[in-house]
N, C-alpha and C positions, 0 to 999 in steps of 0.2 A: 420826070422816072421810077419806074417800078422797083422797089426790089423783089428778087425772085427766086427762089430752092429750087437746086439743078440734084440733079445725084447719077452721077455713072457710078454701073460695077466694072470692079475691077477683080480679075483675081489669078492667084499665085499660089506659095504654102506662106505657113507659120511656122514658124518651128522657134520650141525649148525644153530646156532640161533634155534635150541630147532628145524629144519627138521631132514630127514635123508630116504637118495639115493640109494638102487643099484645099484654099477658102476661097471665098466669094466676101470682095469689100464693098460698103456704102462709101463714095466716094463724095460732097457736097459740097457744090459748088455757091455759093453764097453774094450776090448784088446786083447789080443792072446791068446794063449794054455798054458803059465805059470802064469799071471799075467793079471786080469781086476780092471774096479771101477761098481758099480751099479750107474744107474740113476733111482732114488723118488724109496724107500722098499716099497713097499705095499701089506696090507694084506697076506699076505704068505712068515714069513721068508725059511718056509725049501721046498719049491716049489720053491724060490731064488736060496736058499742053494747046492738043489740038479744042479740047469740051472749053475750052478758059476763049483760047481762039485769040481775037484781036485787042481784046479786052483788057489792063490795065489787074496784074495778080498781086495784092497789099499784102499778104500775108496768107503763110501755109499753117495752121491749125492743130496740134499735134494733139488728139483727145487723149491718150497715152502713148510709151514707147514699143509699145510690145513690136517687131518686124512688119509685121504685117500691115502696119497703119504708118509705119514713116519708113519703108526701104526707097519709098519714089523720094521720096521729100531734097534729099539731097538737087537729085541730077532736074527735081522739077526747076526749081530754086538758081540752077545754073543756068535753067532751058530761061528764064522767066529775069530773073531778077527778084526774086520775091523772098520772104525774111521769114524761118520757122520761129514759132511760138513753141517753144516745152513746156509744162511744171517741170523745175528742176527737181522736183523727189526721185522723176523719169527719168536724170540722168545716167543711173549704174546697166537697167534696162538700155537707154538707147547708145550705151558706149560699146553694148554685145554687138549691134546691128553698123553701128558710122564708129568704130575707135579712131577715126582722125580726124571727124569732122563733127562741131559743137555746132547744137541749134541757135541761131541771133539770140533770141532773148528770148527772157523768163514769163511764162503763168502766172499769174501770183487770185488769188482766193476776192471776188470781190469786183476786178478790172475789169474793164470794159473793151469790148475790141471790137472798132468801126468800122465800117465798111459804106460806101452806098448808100448812106441813109438806115442798114442795120445795127442796132445796137447789141453785140452781146457778151450776157455776162460769166465771163467763166465760176460756177462752178465748183472747190472742188471736194473730185466725189472720192475721195480713196473705195481701197477691196480688191480692186480690177486687178489695179496696178499700183503704185502706192500714190506716183503724180499723174493719178488717170484725173480728166473734166469734166464737164458736161460746161452747152453754152448754150445758155438761154438767153432769148430776145422776146419780151413782151406784146412790144407790136407784129412781128411774126408771127404770136401766135403757137413756139415751140421750140422746145430741146431738141439740140445736138448732145443724143447719149453716150456715142461710143458701142466703149464693151460692156457698158455700170448698165444700163437699161434695156432691155428686150421687150417687142413680143414672147411673153408668156414668163418672163422671172429677167435678172439677175444675171450676170454676166460669170463661168466660170471665176473659182479663187480653186481650185486642186493645183496650181503648178504654184511655182518660186515668186515672190514677192505678193502671192496676192493672201487674201485674205477674208472669211465670208463672216462670221458678224461685224468688218467691215467696213463692207458692200453692202448689207444687209442699212445698219448705220446710216452710209451714204443717203442709201432710197426713200430714208422713210423720211431723212430729216432734212433732205435738201431737193429732191422729186414730186414725189409725192406731197407735201406742200403747195406744188405749183396747180394756177388753177389748170383741174377738172380735164378740162375742153384741150389741153395743149398739147397738141402732135408730137409725142416721140421718136423721134430721126436717131434711128438707130447704125452700127457701125456695121451691122451684117441682118441682111433679112430685110422683113415686111419693118415696117410703120406702125407704130400703135397711139393708143393718150395715156395720160395720166390717168385720165379717170378710166380709162378700159386695166388695170394693172393695176390698180391700191386696193382691189377690194381683196385681193388674193396676198397680202404680203404674211400675211399668220402662214397658210399652206408653203410660202419659199420657207419659211423660218424652220417649220416641221421637219423640208425636204431636209432643211441640211444640216438637220444635227443628227 
């Protein structure tokens, strides 16, 4: 069974601090013909369930708890029986979207999420959100970065629960130390590589000050 990575793009809205923006999110499905996990159940549970098809969905892993990344998670869990995983530092954000439904499991730094031959190591990368995580699998040569690192720089840090020096520290110490050929699979927009982004760290720091 070959592990494969599939991308589904869903559309909806991101709301925080009284503002709302239209967004498109990457939903990542990782696994084989029998079993998969979903990274970030965004906007449309039925579309994600259709993409999973008749495979067993074992886990819904949230890179962070901004509403556009978790708004479809409870419904998708209902449809599939999957468990929802979130880093506990993001529970206050989660509660803004889902006050009456807790995640099922806590993500912890260094933990390995296994599915269908993929071994995704949890890297706690706070900054965009306190409980933001990235998921790295050296065998796949890929890291799923949520909204921590994008093509062109760090995720936004201008709103509640975010902090620019912290996201820079997370990117420098946890992500840019990965092999340069590692694919960076992001929460929005196009993918990139660690090697393509690493040379720009000082620019981002200057831009952020």
